[in-house]
N, C-alpha and C positions, 0 to 999 in steps of 0.2 A: 350751552343753554342760558338763557337770560336769568339773572338773579330775581328771585320774588321775595326773599327776606329782606325787610327794610334794613337791618343792620348790615348785612352783606353788601346790600347795594350801596349803602352810605360809605362803606370803606372803599368799594371800588372806585366811586366818585371822588372820593379825596386822594386816592392814588393816581387817578387820571389827572386831577389838578396839579399835583405835585411832579408830574411826569415820571411816575414810578410804576406805571402799569405796562405790561407787556404788550407788543403790538397786536397779538391775536385778541387779548382781553380788550384792548382799546376798541378795536373794531366791533366787537359783540356789544359793549357799552354804548358806542355811538348809534348803532343801529337800535338798540332798545330805547334810547332817548328819542331819537328821531321818529320812531313809530308810536311813541305815546306823548301826546300833547300836553297832558298834566304833568308829566314827569319832566318834560322839556321846560315848562313854566317854573318848575321847582328848580331846576338847574340853572335857569337865567337869573333867579332871584336870590342866589346864595350870597350876594354881596350885602344883604340886610342882616348885619350881625347885631345890631342894637336889639332888636326883638329877641333874638336868641339868647343874647346875654340875660336878658330879663328872665327868660325861661331857665337858664342855668342857675341863676340866683335863686329862684324858687326851688329848683330840684335840690340845691345844696342843703336845704332845711330837712331832707329826708335821710334815713339810713341807707347807704349805698347798696349793702347786701341784701336788705329786704326788698328795696326797689328792683334790683336785678332779678331776683326771684319772682316778683310779681310780673315783671316784663316777660319773662320766660312763659309764665303760666297763661299770660294773655295772647301770645302770638301762636300758640299750638292749634287751637281750633280755627282752621282756615276760613271755614264759613263764616265766623264772626268777625273776620279780619277785613273783608273786602271795603266796607265803608270807612274804615279807619286807615286803610293801607297807605293812601297818599299823605295823610297827616304824619303817620309814623315815618314814612320815607323823609318827607320835609324835615321833621324834627331831629331824625337821625343824621341826616346829611348836614344840617346847619350845626348841629352840635359838634360834628367832626371838623368843619371847616372854620367855624368861628375862632378856634385856636390853632388851626392847622394840624391836629395830630389825633389820631385814634390809637390808643395804646392798650394792648391786651396784655393782661398779667394772669399768669396761671401758677399757683403755688400749691403747697401741700395741703392746704384748706380746701382746694377745689373751686375758688372763687375766681371769677373773671370780672374785671372792671374796666372802665374807660377812664383813661387819664388824659386831661386836656392841658397842654403845656405851650408857652410861647417862648421865643428868644429875642434877645438883643446882642449885637455883635460889634465890637470895637477892635481896633488894631494898634492903639497907641502902646508904646512900651516895647515895641519890636526893636532889636539891636542889629547892626551891621558891624562885625569885626572884619576889618580890612586885612589885607595880606601884609601891609606895613605894621600891623599891630595897633592901629588907631581903632577906637570903638565910636560909633556914631548912632544916636537914637533917630530912628526913622520918622518919628513924629516931629522933628526939628529941622529936616531938610526936605528940598524938593528936587535938588540935582547936586551931584558931586563928582569932581574928577579926582581919582586916587587909585593906587595899586594898578596902574597902566590900564584903567578902565573909566568909562563914564557910567555913572549910576542915575537913574531918573526914577524918583519916587512919587507916584500920582495915584490917589484914590485907593490905596492899600495895595498897590502893585509895585514891585521893584523890578525895573528893566536894566539890564546888563549889556553894555556894548564895548568891546575891546577898542583901544586906541592904537592908531599907528599900524593896522593891519595885523598880521600874525605876529604874536610874541614868541621870543625864543624860549622863555622859561617863565610863564605866568604864575603868580603866587596863588595860593588858596585863600579865598574869603569865606566868611560864615555868617549866615543870617540865623539869629536866635529868636524864636517865637516864645514869649513867656505863657504860662497858664492863663486861661480865660481869654486868649486872643488868637487870631488866625492871620495868614498872610500869604500872598502870591508873589512868585518871582518868575520873571522871564529871563532865561539865561542867554549867554552870548550867541548860542546856536538857534535861538527861537524857541526851544523847549520851555514849556510851561509846568510849574510845580507849585501845588498849593499845599502850604503846611498847616497843619493842625496845631492845637495848643499843646504847649510843652515839647515843641520840636525844634530841631537844628538841622540845617542844610550846609554842608561845606561844599564849595565849588570854585573852580578857577575863573580868572577874568576872561580867559579865552580857552578854547579847545584846541590844542597844538598838536597832540600826538597822535597816534593810531586809533585812540579810542577817546570817548567822552565819558569821564569819570566823576561822580560826585558821591558824598557820603551822607546818609540820613540817620538821624537819631530821633525816634518819635513816629509821627505819621505823616505821609505825603501823598498827594494824589498827582500822578505825572501824565502829562501829555507831551510825547517826545517827538520833536522834529524828525523827520525821515532823512537819513544820511547813509546810503548803501555802503559806502566805503568806510565809515567811522561809527562802530558800534557804541552805543550808550551803555553805561555800566552803573548800577547803583549798588554801594556798599551799605548794608544794613546789618550791624552786628556782625555774626559769623557767616552771613550769606551774601552772595554776589548775584545780582539780577542783570542778566544780559539781554539787550534789547536792541531793536532798530527803530522803527517807527511804530508807536503802540501807545495805549492808554491803559493804565493800571493803577492800583492803590497799594501802598506798602504801610502796614501798621507794625512798628518794632520798637516799642517803648521799653526801656531797661528795666523797669519794674513790673512787667507783665510776664508771665510764665510762658506765654506762647506769642510767636510772631505770625502775622497773616500777610499773604501777598495775593491780590484779586485782580485778575485780568479782564479788562473789559473789551479791548479791541487789540488785534495784532496777535503777536506771538513772543513769548519770553522763556528764558531757561534760568533756572535758579541753581547754584552750586554752593555747597558747604565748603567753607575756606579749610576745614580741618579734613574731612573724608574725601573732598573733591566730588562727591556724588552729585550728579546733575539731573534735574527733572525739568520737563517742558510742559508749559501751560498753554492751553487754548482759552478763547473767550467763555467767560461763564465758570471758569476753574478758579478754585482757592487753594493754596497751599497753607496748611498750618504747619508751623516749625516750632520745635521746642529746644531752645539754645542749650539748655542743660545736658540734654541726651543726644540731640541731632535727629531725634525722631520726627518723621513728617507724615502728613496725611493730605492726600489729594482729594478733594470733593468738588461737586458741581453746586453753585450757589446762584442766587440772583445778585448779580454785581451791583445793582442800584443800592443794595443795603450798605455795601462797603463805601460807596462814595457818597452817601447821602448826607455826610457831614459838610461836603462842599457846598451843599444847598441849604446850610444852617441847621441841619438837623443831626440827630443821632439815631441810628436804626439798630435794632437787635432781633436776632432770630433764635430763640431758644436759649438765651444767653444768661448765664448764672447771675444772680442779683449782686453777688460781691464784685464781678467784673463790671457790671453797670455802674456800681457805686464808685469804683476807681475812676472810671471815666467822667463821672460827675465831679468827683474830687479834683480831678485834673484840670477840668474847665474852670472851676471856681477856685483853683489854687488852694485846695484844703486837703489835708490828710484825712484818711478814712480808718477809723478804728472799729474793726469788727469783733466784738466781744462774745457773740453768740453764734455757735456753729449751725443753728438752726437756719440761719440766713442762706447757708449754702444749699439749702433744700428748695429755694425759690428760684424760678427762671421767668424770662420774660420775652415776648415777642412784640415789636411795634416800632414806632418811630416818635422821637421825642425832640421838639425844639426846646430850648432851654429858657426859664425864667431868668430876669436880671438878678433876682434874690433866690439864692440856694434854698432857703426855708420854703419858698412856695413849691419848690419841685419836691423836697421831701414830704411835705405835707400831703401831696398826692400819693406817695408810697406808703404813708401811715394808714390810707384809708383801705388798703388791701388786706390788712390783717392786724396783728398786735405788735408790729415793728414800731419802735419810737426813736426818734433821732433827736439829737442835741448838737447845736453848732457852736463853736467859739471863734475866735479871729482866725484860727489856723487849723481848725480840726472838725470833723463830723464824726460824732460818737453815736453808735447804735446802742441804745439805752437797754432795749430787751425785746424779746420775742417769746411771747406766750404761746405754748402749744394748747390749741382749742380742742383738740381730739380728744 
């Protein structure tokens, strides 16, 4: 059934624009827009962000909690909404798309707020450690022949090609992506790996054995070239992920208590290196793994959430605030100091592009309640959280 609530419709249009809406929902939304000339006009005029920014500046003068309460009171009487409906839809959709994010936060205070954030991405500072031991900064080269391979660096993508055909014993190279950066690598077999901030991928110059094996520390999104006679294996901590041709995301940071593997396409199996227990995933499945205990949970998820960072966003689904802040800290290369346990009672669902300045992000979080943040050159301090109940 088509959405009538302006807020819900705004979110659907945002997800449509970001290519994060499911096929069935896309069809329903397209039919709703096509059948409503006024709505189509609004949809076609969303590129006008200057006017919307002026409206946002005016809105910033008001208390967000009071404004939210008043908004709820105004939309309940449907009979009074009709004449305002298209204006509300236009405003809601423009607010979402101006900054590229509609972020819902639900905390123990029962407040839901919209957070609007943008992002800037750079790749300078990425390092390539060759099998020879030489270290190269990727922002200083465009091409390189070394370690029995040719490396081509262009527009934030490193392509690897083995020299002289099949090598007898290719060495392992390592690409190191620092915090606040992202990078992409095309391996010798044509497989693509997108590396998130604070991640490292160890890989050979050529895949010469019976399998294709790489090691990941951090987070990577994999698009594996199909080779039926040579399985692809990703080592991530204590886990081994066995694949053929498939698309999946692995999040395995050493400072996180849980590791996540999410399958988008194809089929993979995961095996614990200690227990040798093996689990198989289908598209839409996510495996949560606790390295300290070996405990696993298999669940169905929206895979677009796990891979949204490859599109310049961070997405959350009922995620604890402390975990979100660790991801924010990782992006900005800042340590996060949580001094108040009340923070663990807050969770979030939404999608966040990131500002160039971390303080702009933290100010958005402060509007949700009484959390206060202070940043130094190396740290985010949570000042206090006041219980208003």
